[in-house]
Residue, then its C-alpha position, 0 to 999 in steps of 0.5 A: m518285290r516282283f518288280a525288283i526281280g523283273l528288273m534283276w532279270l533284265l539286268h542279266w542281259l547287260p555285259l558284266p563290265i557295264l553291270a559291275r560299274i552300275g553296282e559300284l556307282i550305287g555302292g559308292l552312293l550307299y556308302l555316303s548314305l547308309k551311316r549305320r552300315r558304314h559304322i558297322c564296317m568301320t567298327n569291324l575294321r578298327l577291331c580287326f586292324p588296329a594298326m591300320s590308319e583311319q584313312e585306309r579303313k575308310q578306303i576299304t569300307r568305301r570299296h566294300f560298299q561298291v563290291y557288295v552292291r556289285s555282287v548283288l546285281e551280278r546275281s542276275i547273271l548267276w541266276w539267269s545267264s546260260e551255262a556257257r556264259l557262266r563257264k566263260l566268266i567263272h575262272v576255276e582253279y582246282s587243287a585236284p580234279m572235282a571227281e577226286m574231291l567228291s570221291s568221299p564225303t566232302i564239305f566245301m567251306c566257303p567264307h563270306f566274301v561278296s562273291l560267295d554265290v559265284a563259288g556256289v555256282a562253280v560247285m553246282l556246274e559240276s555237282s549236286l550239293c546240299s546247303i543251309y540258307t536263311t529263308q527270306r521274308n519275301k516269298s517271291f524273292d525266296k522263290a527266286l533265290r532257291r530257283g537261282r541256286s538250283r537250276f543246273r543240278p538238284v540242290k537240297l537247301f535246308s533252313r537254318a532252323e532245321g539244324v544239322k540233321p538233314i545235312i548229315r542225312a544228305m551227306k550220307e546220300n553222297l551230296p557235298f555240303f556247301m557250308l558258310p560257317d563264319m557268321d555270328f548266330g549267337r551263343k548256340d553251338a558256338e565258342f568264342v574263338p579269336f578272329f583277328g585277335v578279337p573273341a568272336a562267337t564262332l559256330t563249331a558246326l564245321p568240325r562237328i559235322a566233319a567228325a560225324t560224317h568223316a568228311k574232308v574239308i575243302p576251302v572254296i574262295a571266290s574273288i573278283r577278277p581285275n578289269y571286269d573280267g569275271w570271277n576267280v574260284k579257288f578250290d584249295h587243298a583239303w585240310t589234313e588231319y582235320p578236325h583236331a581232337d579239340i573242337v575249339s582248336s579246330t574252329r580256331f584253325m578255320n578262323s586262321y585260314i579265313e583271316a589269311e584269305i581276307l588279307h589278300m582282298p580285305a574289301e571283299y569280305f562281308w564287313t557290314h555283318r555284325r561279326f562281333k555282336t555276341r560278346p563274352e559275359g561282361e563285355s559291352n556292345v561294340y556297335r553302340e550308336s553312342q560310340a558311332r557318334f563319338q567316332d564320327t565326331h573324332h575322325 
């Protein structure tokens, strides 16, 4: 792993157009070879877009592999390039001045698009923050990740196992919370809420923390600019009258917002995650290998 981290460090010297093309090339090869991940991606797209043709789904899946691997290599730029280079590559659109956004407790809600690390850097260039992350098994990579995500401002990163209490304490110290709330972590602290019409185990932490801290929720969306020209980061308007009185309604509102953003750039959402692995009582596993073999045979 230390060799891989050293290679990543070397890659950050490359111009973005070259680095991005290398990532897309590798991603195209992995699309052909990683059958299980390809199946997960295609299954998610079949569930979320039943009216879409199979050829369209395959095109989105192939493009997703390309931009996902590209985003992994581009982390080298985010972790080691100068602040001046990052400010040149990250094009930010603010709905309000950052100082106004941070004038009261704030949650930056960042969905799982492939460039989410870019959104984190965009916040970090302007402010300290706190966030939850999954501890990496490899200690060298975990150290590189933590250092890369906290090199411009003090950042408090908490393990998911610690729960939300450390986050609430950090927010009381006026640190904005950079939150990624749209993955399936099982039934705990989750409700089955529609995601493109499919019941999905969805964390209710966003409205619960917003209610506990009286924080405003500001969506942050990162996307790839055309022609290898860097990335766009959009800080949207804070949601009004949020959270709702009903926690399920509040969570559904979040999913609806994310759905609308996915429609703008479907290949950039993290479809290789098993978003529907947790099923309501009585429903079967939608990712079964037998199903994969059947679908591969019939398409």
